[in-house]
C-alpha positions, 0 to 999 in steps of 0.5 A: 584355775588354781585347784588341781585339774583331773587328767580328763578336765579341760579349760576354756578361756573366755576372752570377749574383751578389748586389746588389753584383756585379749593379751591377758587371756592369751597369756593365761591360756598358755600358762594354764594346763589343759586349756582346750579353747580360747575365746576370741572376738571374731572381728577385731576393731580399733579397741583391739588393733590399736592396742596390741601390736605383733605376736599373735599367730594362727594356723588351722584354727589354732592360736600358736605360742608367740615367738616374739614378746606380745606388746601393748600400745595405748593411744589416746584415741583408743583410750577415749573410745574405751572410756565412751564404751565403758560409760555406755554399759555402766549407765545400764540404760537401753539406747538405740542409735539412728544413723547410716551404716557405711561399709569400708573396703578394709581387709578385716571387714570392719563396718563403721557405723555413724550415729546421728542421734540417740534415743533412750528406750528404757531409762535407768531403772532399778532391776534392769541389769544385764540384758541380751536384746532382741529387735524385730521390725513388723511388716507394718513397720513397727519396731519391737525391742525385747529387753528380757527383764522389763518386757517389750517396747515398741516404736511406730515412728522409725525409733524416734519414740518408744512406748512399753508394750506390756506382755500378759499371758493366760493363767496357765503360765506362771508369773515371773517369766523372762523373755529370752527370744523374740521373732516375727514372721512374714505375716506379722505374727510375733513369737516370744520364747520365755521361761522362769529361772531355774531351767524348768518349763519352757514356753513359746507364745504368739500374737497376731495383734501386735502383742496385745494378746498372746497364745502360749504352748509349752515346749516338751523339751525333755523328750526332744531326745527320747533315748536320753531325755534332757534334765534342764532347759536353761535359756538366755538369748534366743532368736527366730528365723522363717523359711520360705515355706513359712516354717518358723525355727528357733534354737534352745539350750538343753542340759543334763544334770551333772550333779552338784556344781554344774560349772565345776563339773562342766568337763567330765569323763563322760563327754556325752553329758556336759554342754548346752546341746543347742537344739533347733526346733521347728514349727509349721503350724504357726507356732501351735506345735514345735518339734523336728529337733536337730542338734546344732552343737553340743558346746554352743549356746545363745545362738543368733540365727539368720537366713538368706533368700535361698534358705541357707543359714 
């Protein structure tokens, strides 16, 4: 934020944090020229509402400059909760909590989750860092978890115990694949979206035997926009949904080469270039082919998809 901004450049301030971080980033946004977007947590919880008091005001989707000092208050309960959350992430281990979900009738739509036990799926392991997890339940009851960098894990006893579920692709698929997305159809077919780092080739593999063997197809992502083919498909987290007619859908991230440092040139005079161009693709033949692209949004990525019985997203 310190270097001079060109007239057309805008800034987006990320604020996925607790109450203290939220206040800091709101201040930074108003103090920085050309800020266009401020990211905020969609549903504030105790780590927000019990730390900051009054001062934030919203109108028509915009946050307004505070008209009173924005104050912080630190409570022992909030600080203890923050320490516990911090320890959970520092451990770099993957856990699952087994308990019941109780929805309280509160105005901010908070959900209280009570956990009666924790089970380690992946112990602290060298090379297992940041992971955006995916979890699905097979029609036979088996639960699959995608750890991205360390492959799949599964449980057949309702998450009490877990075992690795190795993924092996045929020789046409290069080694070093990262598993970005996991899905399952109503018939029990598993879907995996994967690629190597660097935004090159992109694959979707399917399995009809609970992950023992996989059939792989390569996605021709560059020509999903024939009039102006994309340069890069660099994914991080993806999910799958199934329509009532059996059509499977997933959203992928597509980019144009901005030249040089992509992030430095994210905002350009030609606004048709920057962004992730999140695009939905579909398969109506059990994953054999993928197409019928629909752009979800130029500036979003890592979408999680969900669909209700009426086929409404």
